[in-house]
N, C-alpha and C positions, 0 to 999 in steps of 0.2 A: 601761844606766846607770840608776841609782837615780833615781826621782822624788822631789825634796825641794821642800815647799811652805812658803814664807816668808811670814811675816805680819809686815810692818813698820809703821812709824810711822802710816800712814794707815788701817792695818786691813785693807787689801785684800790678798788672798792672790796670790802670784806662785809657778807651780809651774815647776821647771826640771828638765832631766835633768842631774845632776851626775855626772862622770867619778869612780869609785870611788878614783881617785888624787889626786882635788882636795879641797882642804878645803871646808868649808861656806861660808867666805868667798870663796874664789877664783872660784867659779862666779858668783855675782851681781854681783861686783865687774867681772869681765871682760864683763858686758853692761851695764855702767853703771846697774845697780840699787844704789841708795844703801843702805849698811849702816853702822853705826857700827863704827869700829875705831880703832887706833892703831898699834901696834908690830908685828903680825903674828907676834909671838915670845912668846906667853902671858905677857907681863910686864905690860900695862897694864889688862887685863880689859875694854876698851871693847867688844869684840865679842861679850860673853856673850849667849847665847840661851837661852830656855826650850823644852825639848823638849816638846811637846804630845802627840805621838803617834810612836811608832817609835823610842824610846830604845835598844831592843834592836839595832836595825839600824845603830847607830852605832859606829865604832871604839872600841876600850876607852880611856879617858882615860890619857895618858901622864903621867910625873913632873912635867913643869912645869904640865900642866892640873890636876892633884891639888894641888900646892902652891898655885897662884893660887885655886883655887875652893874647896878644902877641903869641908866640910859641904854647900855648895851644889850639889855633884855629886848628892847624895842627893835633892836638891830637884828635881832635872830640868834643872840648868843646865849648859851646855857652853860652851866657848871655840869660837866659829866658825873661828878661825885655826888649830885644832888638830884639831877633830873630822872625820872623814870618813863619808859614808854608804855603807852596804853594802846598803841596802834603803831602801823609802819611808819618809819621816817628814815630820813637819810642826813647824816651829820658830817661835817668835815673838821678836822682838828688842824689849827694852824697856830703858831706862837702869836699870842697877843699880850704885850707887856701890861701888866696891871699897875695901877697908880703906887708909887713908891717901890717898885721893883727896880733891882739893879739891873744893868745891860747884861746881856749874855744869854738870857733865856733860861730853860731848864738845866 
């Protein structure tokens, strides 16, 4: 299982072994680690993460993720509800307001 390091709100890294068939969102939620998310369907964009290391080790973006993130994919952002780790990587989650979203965040 690939090791994924999550850097969340307080900046403290948490490293987990994530099953390759699991999304980047499912593993921490299963352990009660708080991540921002909404729909889990690539519609809301609340689970966006910045890939700090290991972008090559993630599954290719699907059409829903491409539609939601657009050029942000090239900036190293992914949707944790869609991407899967195939090797080690480091992710950071910060709130990024998506087009059409109201102020205030999650």
